[in-house]
All heavy atoms as TSV, in Angstrom:
chain	resi	resn	atom	element	x	y	z
A	1	ASN	N	N	-9.626	-20.060	14.283
A	1	ASN	CA	C	-9.662	-20.487	15.670
A	1	ASN	C	C	-10.320	-19.389	16.492
A	1	ASN	O	O	-9.845	-18.261	16.524
A	1	ASN	CB	C	-8.239	-20.769	16.130
A	1	ASN	CG	C	-8.138	-21.314	17.533
A	1	ASN	OD1	O	-8.979	-21.041	18.379
A	1	ASN	ND2	N	-7.107	-22.082	17.777
A	2	SER	N	N	-11.378	-19.697	17.188
A	2	SER	CA	C	-12.118	-18.688	17.941
A	2	SER	C	C	-11.303	-18.118	19.096
A	2	SER	O	O	-11.526	-17.006	19.520
A	2	SER	CB	C	-13.429	-19.259	18.454
A	2	SER	OG	O	-13.174	-20.332	19.329
A	3	SER	N	N	-10.325	-18.868	19.606
A	3	SER	CA	C	-9.507	-18.347	20.700
A	3	SER	C	C	-8.584	-17.235	20.214
A	3	SER	O	O	-8.062	-16.469	21.009
A	3	SER	CB	C	-8.678	-19.468	21.335
A	3	SER	OG	O	-7.746	-19.968	20.392
A	4	ASP	N	N	-8.380	-17.116	18.901
A	4	ASP	CA	C	-7.527	-16.072	18.337
A	4	ASP	C	C	-8.316	-14.821	17.958
A	4	ASP	O	O	-7.756	-13.867	17.463
A	4	ASP	CB	C	-6.812	-16.586	17.081
A	4	ASP	CG	C	-5.829	-17.694	17.398
A	4	ASP	OD1	O	-5.340	-17.733	18.533
A	4	ASP	OD2	O	-5.564	-18.516	16.512
A	5	ALA	N	N	-9.630	-14.821	18.186
A	5	ALA	CA	C	-10.491	-13.730	17.720
A	5	ALA	C	C	-10.074	-12.371	18.256
A	5	ALA	O	O	-10.238	-11.372	17.587
A	5	ALA	CB	C	-11.939	-14.019	18.079
A	6	GLY	N	N	-9.508	-12.310	19.459
A	6	GLY	CA	C	-9.113	-11.039	20.039
A	6	GLY	C	C	-7.624	-10.776	19.957
A	6	GLY	O	O	-7.123	-9.854	20.577
A	7	SER	N	N	-6.917	-11.573	19.189
A	7	SER	CA	C	-5.472	-11.456	19.112
A	7	SER	C	C	-5.039	-10.113	18.550
A	7	SER	O	O	-5.608	-9.609	17.600
A	7	SER	CB	C	-4.912	-12.581	18.242
A	7	SER	OG	O	-3.514	-12.479	18.173
A	8	LYS	N	N	-4.006	-9.547	19.153
A	8	LYS	CA	C	-3.455	-8.295	18.679
A	8	LYS	C	C	-2.067	-8.501	18.083
A	8	LYS	O	O	-1.400	-7.562	17.696
A	8	LYS	CB	C	-3.394	-7.285	19.818
A	8	LYS	CG	C	-4.784	-6.885	20.300
A	8	LYS	CD	C	-4.709	-5.866	21.387
A	8	LYS	CE	C	-6.116	-5.491	21.831
A	8	LYS	NZ	N	-6.099	-4.443	22.834
A	9	ARG	N	N	-1.640	-9.750	18.015
A	9	ARG	CA	C	-0.338	-10.103	17.432
A	9	ARG	C	C	-0.522	-11.399	16.667
A	9	ARG	O	O	-1.000	-12.389	17.214
A	9	ARG	CB	C	0.706	-10.280	18.527
A	9	ARG	CG	C	2.069	-10.646	17.991
A	9	ARG	CD	C	3.045	-10.862	19.161
A	9	ARG	NE	N	4.335	-11.229	18.670
A	9	ARG	CZ	C	5.338	-10.381	18.482
A	9	ARG	NH1	N	5.179	-9.108	18.782
A	9	ARG	NH2	N	6.495	-10.794	18.019
A	10	VAL	N	N	-0.144	-11.378	15.388
A	10	VAL	CA	C	-0.280	-12.545	14.542
A	10	VAL	C	C	1.030	-12.733	13.774
A	10	VAL	O	O	1.532	-11.785	13.175
A	10	VAL	CB	C	-1.450	-12.384	13.540
A	10	VAL	CG1	C	-1.518	-13.542	12.581
A	10	VAL	CG2	C	-2.763	-12.210	14.274
A	11	SER	N	N	1.583	-13.924	13.804
A	11	SER	CA	C	2.768	-14.246	13.015
A	11	SER	C	C	2.386	-15.252	11.945
A	11	SER	O	O	1.763	-16.272	12.245
A	11	SER	CB	C	3.873	-14.827	13.895
A	11	SER	OG	O	4.369	-13.843	14.773
A	12	LEU	N	N	2.733	-14.933	10.719
A	12	LEU	CA	C	2.446	-15.804	9.578
A	12	LEU	C	C	3.761	-16.338	9.054
A	12	LEU	O	O	4.657	-15.563	8.710
A	12	LEU	CB	C	1.725	-15.011	8.480
A	12	LEU	CG	C	0.460	-14.277	8.935
A	12	LEU	CD1	C	-0.030	-13.359	7.835
A	12	LEU	CD2	C	-0.608	-15.275	9.308
A	13	GLN	N	N	3.888	-17.659	9.002
A	13	GLN	CA	C	5.142	-18.264	8.589
A	13	GLN	C	C	5.012	-18.871	7.201
A	13	GLN	O	O	4.115	-19.677	6.946
A	13	GLN	CB	C	5.573	-19.337	9.583
A	13	GLN	CG	C	6.949	-19.868	9.299
A	13	GLN	CD	C	7.475	-20.729	10.437
A	13	GLN	OE1	O	6.890	-20.785	11.507
A	13	GLN	NE2	N	8.582	-21.389	10.188
A	14	LEU	N	N	5.910	-18.439	6.325
A	14	LEU	CA	C	6.043	-19.032	5.001
A	14	LEU	C	C	7.358	-19.797	4.985
A	14	LEU	O	O	8.062	-19.853	5.997
A	14	LEU	CB	C	6.016	-17.930	3.932
A	14	LEU	CG	C	4.751	-17.051	3.935
A	14	LEU	CD1	C	4.895	-15.922	2.924
A	14	LEU	CD2	C	3.519	-17.881	3.645
A	15	VAL	N	N	7.713	-20.359	3.862
A	15	VAL	CA	C	8.915	-21.187	3.800
A	15	VAL	C	C	10.166	-20.405	4.194
A	15	VAL	O	O	10.967	-20.863	4.995
A	15	VAL	CB	C	9.088	-21.794	2.381
A	15	VAL	CG1	C	10.421	-22.511	2.255
A	15	VAL	CG2	C	7.942	-22.736	2.071
A	16	ASP	N	N	10.326	-19.199	3.667
A	16	ASP	CA	C	11.571	-18.473	3.876
A	16	ASP	C	C	11.434	-17.159	4.636
A	16	ASP	O	O	12.383	-16.396	4.736
A	16	ASP	CB	C	12.252	-18.212	2.528
A	16	ASP	CG	C	11.365	-17.417	1.571
A	16	ASP	OD1	O	10.159	-17.317	1.813
A	16	ASP	OD2	O	11.890	-16.897	0.571
A	17	VAL	N	N	10.262	-16.901	5.203
A	17	VAL	CA	C	10.062	-15.649	5.920
A	17	VAL	C	C	8.915	-15.804	6.921
A	17	VAL	O	O	7.975	-16.558	6.696
A	17	VAL	CB	C	9.766	-14.484	4.933
A	17	VAL	CG1	C	8.445	-14.686	4.231
A	17	VAL	CG2	C	9.808	-13.129	5.603
A	18	THR	N	N	9.033	-15.089	8.030
A	18	THR	CA	C	7.932	-14.983	8.985
A	18	THR	C	C	7.559	-13.518	9.080
A	18	THR	O	O	8.419	-12.658	9.264
A	18	THR	CB	C	8.341	-15.503	10.376
A	18	THR	OG1	O	8.697	-16.881	10.253
A	18	THR	CG2	C	7.209	-15.364	11.382
A	19	ILE	N	N	6.284	-13.238	8.931
A	19	ILE	CA	C	5.780	-11.867	8.981
A	19	ILE	C	C	4.926	-11.742	10.228
A	19	ILE	O	O	4.020	-12.552	10.444
A	19	ILE	CB	C	4.953	-11.543	7.720
A	19	ILE	CG1	C	5.817	-11.714	6.473
A	19	ILE	CG2	C	4.371	-10.144	7.810
A	19	ILE	CD1	C	5.036	-11.695	5.187
A	20	THR	N	N	5.207	-10.741	11.045
A	20	THR	CA	C	4.464	-10.533	12.278
A	20	THR	C	C	3.728	-9.210	12.211
A	20	THR	O	O	4.312	-8.185	11.866
A	20	THR	CB	C	5.404	-10.554	13.494
A	20	THR	OG1	O	6.092	-11.809	13.515
A	20	THR	CG2	C	4.642	-10.367	14.796
A	21	PHE	N	N	2.453	-9.239	12.537
A	21	PHE	CA	C	1.617	-8.047	12.603
A	21	PHE	C	C	1.263	-7.814	14.064
A	21	PHE	O	O	0.844	-8.732	14.755
A	21	PHE	CB	C	0.321	-8.246	11.805
A	21	PHE	CG	C	0.550	-8.368	10.331
A	21	PHE	CD1	C	0.827	-9.590	9.756
A	21	PHE	CD2	C	0.492	-7.244	9.520
A	21	PHE	CE1	C	1.049	-9.702	8.397
A	21	PHE	CE2	C	0.716	-7.347	8.160
A	21	PHE	CZ	C	0.992	-8.580	7.596
A	22	VAL	N	N	1.426	-6.582	14.507
A	22	VAL	CA	C	1.071	-6.194	15.863
A	22	VAL	C	C	0.139	-5.004	15.742
A	22	VAL	O	O	0.421	-4.057	15.005
A	22	VAL	CB	C	2.319	-5.822	16.687
A	22	VAL	CG1	C	1.935	-5.409	18.092
A	22	VAL	CG2	C	3.317	-6.964	16.701
A	23	SER	N	N	-0.974	-5.037	16.466
A	23	SER	CA	C	-1.977	-3.995	16.346
A	23	SER	C	C	-2.529	-3.619	17.711
A	23	SER	O	O	-2.508	-4.426	18.640
A	23	SER	CB	C	-3.125	-4.492	15.458
A	23	SER	OG	O	-4.150	-3.546	15.381
A	24	SER	N	N	-3.029	-2.408	17.806
A	24	SER	CA	C	-3.704	-1.993	19.030
A	24	SER	C	C	-5.141	-2.513	19.057
A	24	SER	O	O	-5.799	-2.460	20.078
A	24	SER	CB	C	-3.701	-0.467	19.150
A	24	SER	OG	O	-4.359	0.106	18.036
A	25	GLN	N	N	-5.605	-3.010	17.899
A	25	GLN	CA	C	-6.948	-3.571	17.781
A	25	GLN	C	C	-6.848	-5.066	17.468
A	25	GLN	O	O	-5.814	-5.535	17.000
A	25	GLN	CB	C	-7.709	-2.892	16.648
A	25	GLN	CG	C	-7.864	-1.397	16.810
A	25	GLN	CD	C	-8.483	-0.762	15.582
A	25	GLN	OE1	O	-8.840	-1.428	14.625
A	25	GLN	NE2	N	-8.594	0.551	15.607
A	26	ALA	N	N	-7.934	-5.773	17.699
A	26	ALA	CA	C	-7.964	-7.201	17.370
A	26	ALA	C	C	-7.713	-7.390	15.881
A	26	ALA	O	O	-8.179	-6.604	15.060
A	26	ALA	CB	C	-9.310	-7.804	17.755
A	27	ILE	N	N	-6.963	-8.412	15.533
A	27	ILE	CA	C	-6.650	-8.708	14.136
A	27	ILE	C	C	-7.546	-9.848	13.673
A	27	ILE	O	O	-7.432	-10.966	14.147
A	27	ILE	CB	C	-5.173	-9.090	13.962
A	27	ILE	CG1	C	-4.266	-7.955	14.435
A	27	ILE	CG2	C	-4.888	-9.433	12.500
A	27	ILE	CD1	C	-2.794	-8.322	14.492
A	28	THR	N	N	-8.430	-9.531	12.767
A	28	THR	CA	C	-9.278	-10.547	12.139
A	28	THR	C	C	-8.706	-10.831	10.756
A	28	THR	O	O	-7.877	-10.070	10.246
A	28	THR	CB	C	-10.722	-10.039	11.989
A	28	THR	OG1	O	-10.707	-8.895	11.109
A	28	THR	CG2	C	-11.332	-9.646	13.326
A	29	LEU	N	N	-9.153	-11.880	10.140
A	29	LEU	CA	C	-8.683	-12.193	8.798
A	29	LEU	C	C	-9.058	-11.075	7.827
A	29	LEU	O	O	-8.253	-10.665	6.987
A	29	LEU	CB	C	-9.236	-13.535	8.322
A	29	LEU	CG	C	-8.691	-14.050	6.993
A	29	LEU	CD1	C	-7.171	-14.081	6.978
A	29	LEU	CD2	C	-9.256	-15.419	6.700
A	30	GLU	N	N	-10.256	-10.536	7.960
A	30	GLU	CA	C	-10.684	-9.438	7.089
A	30	GLU	C	C	-9.788	-8.210	7.273
A	30	GLU	O	O	-9.356	-7.587	6.302
A	30	GLU	CB	C	-12.140	-9.069	7.389
A	30	GLU	CG	C	-12.657	-7.941	6.524
A	30	GLU	CD	C	-14.109	-7.591	6.832
A	30	GLU	OE1	O	-14.658	-8.052	7.852
A	30	GLU	OE2	O	-14.685	-6.846	6.039
A	31	ARG	N	N	-9.488	-7.877	8.522
A	31	ARG	CA	C	-8.635	-6.715	8.798
A	31	ARG	C	C	-7.217	-6.969	8.293
A	31	ARG	O	O	-6.578	-6.077	7.738
A	31	ARG	CB	C	-8.624	-6.434	10.303
A	31	ARG	CG	C	-7.921	-5.156	10.654
A	31	ARG	CD	C	-8.359	-4.674	12.051
A	31	ARG	NE	N	-7.770	-3.390	12.272
A	31	ARG	CZ	C	-6.592	-3.201	12.853
A	31	ARG	NH1	N	-5.897	-4.229	13.296
A	31	ARG	NH2	N	-6.110	-1.980	13.013
A	32	LEU	N	N	-6.734	-8.190	8.475
A	32	LEU	CA	C	-5.403	-8.540	7.990
A	32	LEU	C	C	-5.322	-8.390	6.471
A	32	LEU	O	O	-4.368	-7.812	5.940
A	32	LEU	CB	C	-5.044	-9.967	8.404
A	32	LEU	CG	C	-3.683	-10.484	7.946
A	32	LEU	CD1	C	-2.554	-9.655	8.528
A	32	LEU	CD2	C	-3.532	-11.941	8.329
A	33	LEU	N	N	-6.328	-8.872	5.762
A	33	LEU	CA	C	-6.348	-8.734	4.304
A	33	LEU	C	C	-6.356	-7.271	3.884
A	33	LEU	O	O	-5.665	-6.878	2.937
A	33	LEU	CB	C	-7.545	-9.474	3.713
A	33	LEU	CG	C	-7.440	-10.989	3.724
A	33	LEU	CD1	C	-8.794	-11.609	3.404
A	33	LEU	CD2	C	-6.384	-11.454	2.751
A	34	ASP	N	N	-7.119	-6.452	4.586
A	34	ASP	CA	C	-7.167	-5.024	4.287
A	34	ASP	C	C	-5.789	-4.385	4.478
A	34	ASP	O	O	-5.322	-3.619	3.628
A	34	ASP	CB	C	-8.206	-4.340	5.185
A	34	ASP	CG	C	-8.266	-2.850	4.953
A	34	ASP	OD1	O	-8.576	-2.440	3.805
A	34	ASP	OD2	O	-8.011	-2.089	5.905
A	35	LYS	N	N	-5.122	-4.701	5.573
A	35	LYS	CA	C	-3.801	-4.120	5.847
A	35	LYS	C	C	-2.751	-4.657	4.873
A	35	LYS	O	O	-1.862	-3.916	4.452
A	35	LYS	CB	C	-3.379	-4.389	7.293
A	35	LYS	CG	C	-4.297	-3.764	8.320
A	35	LYS	CD	C	-4.486	-2.276	8.080
A	35	LYS	CE	C	-5.506	-1.693	9.016
A	35	LYS	NZ	N	-5.816	-0.295	8.703
A	36	LEU	N	N	-2.857	-5.926	4.506
A	36	LEU	CA	C	-1.930	-6.476	3.510
A	36	LEU	C	C	-2.099	-5.785	2.159
A	36	LEU	O	O	-1.118	-5.492	1.469
A	36	LEU	CB	C	-2.142	-7.982	3.356
A	36	LEU	CG	C	-1.570	-8.853	4.454
A	36	LEU	CD1	C	-2.067	-10.289	4.302
A	36	LEU	CD2	C	-0.053	-8.805	4.442
A	37	ASP	N	N	-3.340	-5.499	1.789
A	37	ASP	CA	C	-3.603	-4.786	0.543
A	37	ASP	C	C	-2.964	-3.403	0.576
A	37	ASP	O	O	-2.291	-2.983	-0.369
A	37	ASP	CB	C	-5.113	-4.684	0.307
A	37	ASP	CG	C	-5.450	-4.010	-1.007
A	37	ASP	OD1	O	-4.916	-4.447	-2.056
A	37	ASP	OD2	O	-6.242	-3.053	-0.999
A	38	ARG	N	N	-3.159	-2.696	1.681
A	38	ARG	CA	C	-2.558	-1.358	1.804
A	38	ARG	C	C	-1.040	-1.435	1.786
A	38	ARG	O	O	-0.376	-0.631	1.125
A	38	ARG	CB	C	-3.038	-0.692	3.089
A	38	ARG	CG	C	-2.477	0.706	3.230
A	38	ARG	CD	C	-3.088	1.458	4.371
A	38	ARG	NE	N	-2.445	2.752	4.478
A	38	ARG	CZ	C	-2.590	3.564	5.492
A	38	ARG	NH1	N	-3.394	3.247	6.477
A	38	ARG	NH2	N	-1.969	4.723	5.528
A	39	LEU	N	N	-0.478	-2.413	2.493
A	39	LEU	CA	C	0.973	-2.569	2.532
A	39	LEU	C	C	1.526	-2.888	1.146
A	39	LEU	O	O	2.557	-2.346	0.736
A	39	LEU	CB	C	1.366	-3.660	3.531
A	39	LEU	CG	C	2.856	-3.903	3.704
A	39	LEU	CD1	C	3.579	-2.636	4.146
A	39	LEU	CD2	C	3.074	-5.033	4.700
A	40	THR	N	N	0.836	-3.742	0.401
A	40	THR	CA	C	1.257	-4.076	-0.956
A	40	THR	C	C	1.283	-2.823	-1.828
A	40	THR	O	O	2.244	-2.584	-2.566
A	40	THR	CB	C	0.332	-5.143	-1.573
A	40	THR	OG1	O	0.420	-6.326	-0.787
A	40	THR	CG2	C	0.718	-5.453	-3.000
A	41	LYS	N	N	0.245	-2.004	-1.731
A	41	LYS	CA	C	0.193	-0.759	-2.510
A	41	LYS	C	C	1.332	0.176	-2.124
A	41	LYS	O	O	1.963	0.788	-2.987
A	41	LYS	CB	C	-1.158	-0.080	-2.318
A	41	LYS	CG	C	-2.285	-0.811	-3.006
A	41	LYS	CD	C	-3.632	-0.178	-2.702
A	41	LYS	CE	C	-4.751	-0.998	-3.348
A	41	LYS	NZ	N	-6.078	-0.519	-2.972
A	42	GLU	N	N	1.601	0.291	-0.832
A	42	GLU	CA	C	2.685	1.164	-0.365
A	42	GLU	C	C	4.046	0.647	-0.844
A	42	GLU	O	O	4.903	1.439	-1.239
A	42	GLU	CB	C	2.668	1.280	1.158
A	42	GLU	CG	C	1.474	2.012	1.709
A	42	GLU	CD	C	1.460	3.508	1.414
A	42	GLU	OE1	O	2.458	4.054	0.890
A	42	GLU	OE2	O	0.434	4.140	1.704
A	43	CYS	N	N	4.239	-0.654	-0.814
A	43	CYS	CA	C	5.493	-1.239	-1.288
A	43	CYS	C	C	5.679	-0.999	-2.785
A	43	CYS	O	O	6.775	-0.644	-3.233
A	43	CYS	CB	C	5.546	-2.735	-0.982
A	43	CYS	SG	S	5.767	-3.110	0.768
A	44	LYS	N	N	4.614	-1.173	-3.547
A	44	LYS	CA	C	4.695	-0.928	-4.990
A	44	LYS	C	C	4.996	0.538	-5.275
A	44	LYS	O	O	5.789	0.860	-6.157
A	44	LYS	CB	C	3.403	-1.359	-5.684
A	44	LYS	CG	C	3.258	-2.858	-5.770
A	44	LYS	CD	C	1.949	-3.250	-6.440
A	44	LYS	CE	C	1.822	-4.759	-6.534
A	44	LYS	NZ	N	0.575	-5.157	-7.198
A	45	ARG	N	N	4.368	1.435	-4.517
A	45	ARG	CA	C	4.623	2.876	-4.685
A	45	ARG	C	C	6.090	3.185	-4.368
A	45	ARG	O	O	6.753	3.909	-5.107
A	45	ARG	CB	C	3.708	3.692	-3.786
A	45	ARG	CG	C	3.930	5.198	-3.954
A	45	ARG	CD	C	3.183	6.035	-2.957
A	45	ARG	NE	N	1.751	5.788	-2.993
A	45	ARG	CZ	C	0.899	6.329	-2.149
A	45	ARG	NH1	N	1.312	7.132	-1.187
A	45	ARG	NH2	N	-0.388	6.068	-2.233
A	46	GLY	N	N	6.578	2.658	-3.262
A	46	GLY	CA	C	7.976	2.875	-2.881
A	46	GLY	C	C	8.939	2.315	-3.912
A	46	GLY	O	O	9.940	2.948	-4.257
A	47	PHE	N	N	8.636	1.137	-4.416
A	47	PHE	CA	C	9.478	0.510	-5.435
A	47	PHE	C	C	9.536	1.377	-6.687
A	47	PHE	O	O	10.604	1.602	-7.256
A	47	PHE	CB	C	8.946	-0.889	-5.769
A	47	PHE	CG	C	9.782	-1.628	-6.769
A	47	PHE	CD1	C	10.964	-2.239	-6.391
A	47	PHE	CD2	C	9.378	-1.719	-8.089
A	47	PHE	CE1	C	11.741	-2.925	-7.314
A	47	PHE	CE2	C	10.136	-2.397	-9.022
A	47	PHE	CZ	C	11.323	-3.007	-8.637
A	48	SER	N	N	8.376	1.890	-7.107
A	48	SER	CA	C	8.335	2.719	-8.320
A	48	SER	C	C	9.084	4.040	-8.121
A	48	SER	O	O	9.537	4.646	-9.088
A	48	SER	CB	C	6.892	2.989	-8.751
A	48	SER	OG	O	6.254	3.875	-7.855
A	49	GLN	N	N	9.228	4.465	-6.874
A	49	GLN	CA	C	9.971	5.687	-6.575
A	49	GLN	C	C	11.455	5.408	-6.320
A	49	GLN	O	O	12.210	6.323	-6.008
A	49	GLN	CB	C	9.347	6.395	-5.374
A	49	GLN	CG	C	7.950	6.918	-5.666
A	49	GLN	CD	C	7.293	7.555	-4.453
A	49	GLN	OE1	O	7.843	7.595	-3.354
A	49	GLN	NE2	N	6.083	8.054	-4.645
A	50	GLY	N	N	11.839	4.148	-6.416
A	50	GLY	CA	C	13.247	3.785	-6.260
A	50	GLY	C	C	13.717	3.649	-4.824
A	50	GLY	O	O	14.919	3.653	-4.553
A	51	PHE	N	N	12.778	3.504	-3.876
A	51	PHE	CA	C	13.151	3.344	-2.467
A	51	PHE	C	C	13.810	1.997	-2.237
A	51	PHE	O	O	13.443	0.999	-2.863
A	51	PHE	CB	C	11.922	3.395	-1.557
A	51	PHE	CG	C	11.204	4.719	-1.492
A	51	PHE	CD1	C	10.016	4.812	-0.792
A	51	PHE	CD2	C	11.682	5.855	-2.107
A	51	PHE	CE1	C	9.331	6.012	-0.707
A	51	PHE	CE2	C	11.010	7.062	-2.032
A	51	PHE	CZ	C	9.828	7.140	-1.328
A	52	ASP	N	N	14.740	1.952	-1.296
A	52	ASP	CA	C	15.206	0.666	-0.796
A	52	ASP	C	C	14.341	0.346	0.432
A	52	ASP	O	O	13.499	1.153	0.842
A	52	ASP	CB	C	16.700	0.680	-0.468
A	52	ASP	CG	C	17.078	1.684	0.622
A	52	ASP	OD1	O	16.186	2.192	1.340
A	52	ASP	OD2	O	18.275	1.959	0.759
A	53	ILE	N	N	14.529	-0.802	1.014
A	53	ILE	CA	C	13.647	-1.245	2.104
A	53	ILE	C	C	13.750	-0.339	3.323
A	53	ILE	O	O	12.740	-0.015	3.947
A	53	ILE	CB	C	13.898	-2.737	2.479
A	53	ILE	CG1	C	12.819	-3.254	3.429
A	53	ILE	CG2	C	15.285	-2.933	3.063
A	53	ILE	CD1	C	11.468	-3.377	2.806
A	54	SER	N	N	14.957	0.125	3.653
A	54	SER	CA	C	15.093	0.978	4.842
A	54	SER	C	C	14.396	2.325	4.639
A	54	SER	O	O	13.811	2.875	5.580
A	54	SER	CB	C	16.558	1.162	5.232
A	54	SER	OG	O	17.268	1.790	4.184
A	55	THR	N	N	14.437	2.857	3.429
A	55	THR	CA	C	13.732	4.111	3.143
A	55	THR	C	C	12.231	3.897	3.243
A	55	THR	O	O	11.516	4.716	3.839
A	55	THR	CB	C	14.107	4.648	1.747
A	55	THR	OG1	O	15.518	4.862	1.702
A	55	THR	CG2	C	13.370	5.937	1.428
A	56	LEU	N	N	11.737	2.799	2.689
A	56	LEU	CA	C	10.306	2.504	2.773
A	56	LEU	C	C	9.860	2.374	4.225
A	56	LEU	O	O	8.817	2.901	4.608
A	56	LEU	CB	C	9.964	1.231	1.999
A	56	LEU	CG	C	8.486	0.838	2.034
A	56	LEU	CD1	C	7.624	1.899	1.339
A	56	LEU	CD2	C	8.280	-0.516	1.391
A	57	VAL	N	N	10.648	1.712	5.039
A	57	VAL	CA	C	10.317	1.561	6.461
A	57	VAL	C	C	10.191	2.931	7.115
A	57	VAL	O	O	9.223	3.196	7.847
A	57	VAL	CB	C	11.377	0.700	7.182
A	57	VAL	CG1	C	11.226	0.786	8.694
A	57	VAL	CG2	C	11.299	-0.740	6.714
A	58	ARG	N	N	11.138	3.828	6.843
A	58	ARG	CA	C	11.087	5.172	7.434
A	58	ARG	C	C	9.881	5.953	6.937
A	58	ARG	O	O	9.202	6.632	7.716
A	58	ARG	CB	C	12.378	5.941	7.144
A	58	ARG	CG	C	13.566	5.452	7.963
A	58	ARG	CD	C	14.752	6.402	7.892
A	58	ARG	NE	N	15.170	6.717	6.532
A	58	ARG	CZ	C	16.039	6.011	5.806
A	58	ARG	NH1	N	16.574	4.910	6.315
A	58	ARG	NH2	N	16.371	6.391	4.593
A	59	VAL	N	N	9.593	5.876	5.635
A	59	VAL	CA	C	8.442	6.591	5.073
A	59	VAL	C	C	7.144	6.097	5.709
A	59	VAL	O	O	6.301	6.894	6.132
A	59	VAL	CB	C	8.397	6.437	3.531
A	59	VAL	CG1	C	7.060	6.898	2.964
A	59	VAL	CG2	C	9.542	7.211	2.886
A	60	LEU	N	N	6.974	4.787	5.793
A	60	LEU	CA	C	5.747	4.237	6.375
A	60	LEU	C	C	5.626	4.584	7.858
A	60	LEU	O	O	4.543	4.908	8.341
A	60	LEU	CB	C	5.683	2.727	6.166
A	60	LEU	CG	C	5.532	2.274	4.718
A	60	LEU	CD1	C	5.532	0.752	4.639
A	60	LEU	CD2	C	4.301	2.850	4.064
A	61	ARG	N	N	6.744	4.544	8.580
A	61	ARG	CA	C	6.728	4.907	10.005
A	61	ARG	C	C	6.324	6.367	10.174
A	61	ARG	O	O	5.483	6.702	11.016
A	61	ARG	CB	C	8.098	4.655	10.638
A	61	ARG	CG	C	8.140	4.972	12.131
A	61	ARG	CD	C	9.533	4.904	12.714
A	61	ARG	NE	N	10.386	5.863	12.031
A	61	ARG	CZ	C	11.599	5.580	11.536
A	61	ARG	NH1	N	12.095	4.370	11.652
A	61	ARG	NH2	N	12.299	6.511	10.940
A	62	ASP	N	N	6.895	7.250	9.354
A	62	ASP	CA	C	6.570	8.669	9.444
A	62	ASP	C	C	5.105	8.926	9.092
A	62	ASP	O	O	4.433	9.733	9.730
A	62	ASP	CB	C	7.492	9.494	8.542
A	62	ASP	CG	C	8.927	9.521	9.038
A	62	ASP	OD1	O	9.184	9.098	10.193
A	62	ASP	OD2	O	9.806	9.957	8.266
A	63	ARG	N	N	4.594	8.233	8.072
A	63	ARG	CA	C	3.179	8.390	7.703
A	63	ARG	C	C	2.265	7.917	8.824
A	63	ARG	O	O	1.256	8.556	9.128
A	63	ARG	CB	C	2.861	7.607	6.434
A	63	ARG	CG	C	3.326	8.280	5.187
A	63	ARG	CD	C	2.825	7.526	3.988
A	63	ARG	NE	N	3.494	7.999	2.791
A	63	ARG	CZ	C	3.624	7.305	1.687
A	63	ARG	NH1	N	3.113	6.087	1.614
A	63	ARG	NH2	N	4.236	7.805	0.645
A	64	ALA	N	N	2.617	6.795	9.426
A	64	ALA	CA	C	1.794	6.263	10.520
A	64	ALA	C	C	1.767	7.238	11.693
A	64	ALA	O	O	0.717	7.463	12.297
A	64	ALA	CB	C	2.318	4.899	10.957
A	65	LYS	N	N	2.916	7.830	12.006
A	65	LYS	CA	C	2.965	8.808	13.096
A	65	LYS	C	C	2.102	10.020	12.760
A	65	LYS	O	O	1.386	10.534	13.615
A	65	LYS	CB	C	4.406	9.252	13.353
A	65	LYS	CG	C	5.239	8.225	14.073
A	65	LYS	CD	C	6.646	8.751	14.298
A	65	LYS	CE	C	7.527	7.716	14.965
A	65	LYS	NZ	N	8.911	8.208	15.142
A	66	ALA	N	N	2.180	10.490	11.527
A	66	ALA	CA	C	1.390	11.652	11.108
A	66	ALA	C	C	-0.106	11.340	11.175
A	66	ALA	O	O	-0.899	12.167	11.642
A	66	ALA	CB	C	1.787	12.088	9.698
A	67	GLU	N	N	-0.498	10.148	10.719
A	67	GLU	CA	C	-1.908	9.761	10.772
A	67	GLU	C	C	-2.393	9.663	12.217
A	67	GLU	O	O	-3.494	10.092	12.537
A	67	GLU	CB	C	-2.125	8.436	10.045
A	67	GLU	CG	C	-2.053	8.550	8.546
A	67	GLU	CD	C	-2.275	7.224	7.835
A	67	GLU	OE1	O	-3.131	6.444	8.304
A	67	GLU	OE2	O	-1.601	6.968	6.829
A	68	ALA	N	N	-1.556	9.092	13.080
A	68	ALA	CA	C	-1.932	8.942	14.484
A	68	ALA	C	C	-2.085	10.305	15.164
A	68	ALA	O	O	-2.899	10.469	16.072
A	68	ALA	CB	C	-0.895	8.099	15.222
A	69	ALA	N	N	-1.318	11.280	14.687
A	69	ALA	CA	C	-1.381	12.625	15.259
A	69	ALA	C	C	-2.495	13.463	14.633
A	69	ALA	O	O	-2.630	14.634	14.938
A	69	ALA	CB	C	-0.035	13.329	15.085
A	70	GLY	N	N	-3.252	12.846	13.727
A	70	GLY	CA	C	-4.370	13.562	13.104
A	70	GLY	C	C	-4.021	14.219	11.802
A	70	GLY	O	O	-4.788	14.999	11.271
A	71	GLY	N	N	-2.837	13.886	11.269
A	71	GLY	CA	C	-2.435	14.439	9.977
A	71	GLY	C	C	-3.162	13.751	8.842
A	71	GLY	O	O	-3.944	12.830	9.032
A	72	VAL	N	N	-2.903	14.207	7.667
A	72	VAL	CA	C	-3.545	13.658	6.466
A	72	VAL	C	C	-2.698	12.511	5.938
A	72	VAL	O	O	-1.487	12.635	5.824
A	72	VAL	CB	C	-3.684	14.745	5.381
A	72	VAL	CG1	C	-4.287	14.178	4.121
A	72	VAL	CG2	C	-4.518	15.898	5.912
A	73	ALA	N	N	-3.343	11.406	5.594
A	73	ALA	CA	C	-2.641	10.257	5.011
A	73	ALA	C	C	-2.254	10.597	3.580
A	73	ALA	O	O	-2.970	11.268	2.873
A	73	ALA	CB	C	-3.531	9.031	5.036
A	74	CYS	N	N	-1.104	10.102	3.178
A	74	CYS	CA	C	-0.624	10.329	1.809
A	74	CYS	C	C	-1.166	9.290	0.864
A	74	CYS	O	O	-1.414	8.205	1.191
A	74	CYS	CB	C	0.902	10.283	1.754
A	74	CYS	SG	S	1.663	11.591	2.716
């Protein structure tokens, strides 16, 4: 939908879950796929390290803050 081209918030609804993405930049399908790929990799990494969901949330939040502050991404 062309009216969604500049959207900065997208909610995707599946049968048993709704996932919402919020961004400071416009969310395109290509950008969404890129972020989903990165999120999948991060989730798999966290799972292999034995993280529970709350630990993964904290790790990702801390990494995002570090990246935003000019730190190095892990």
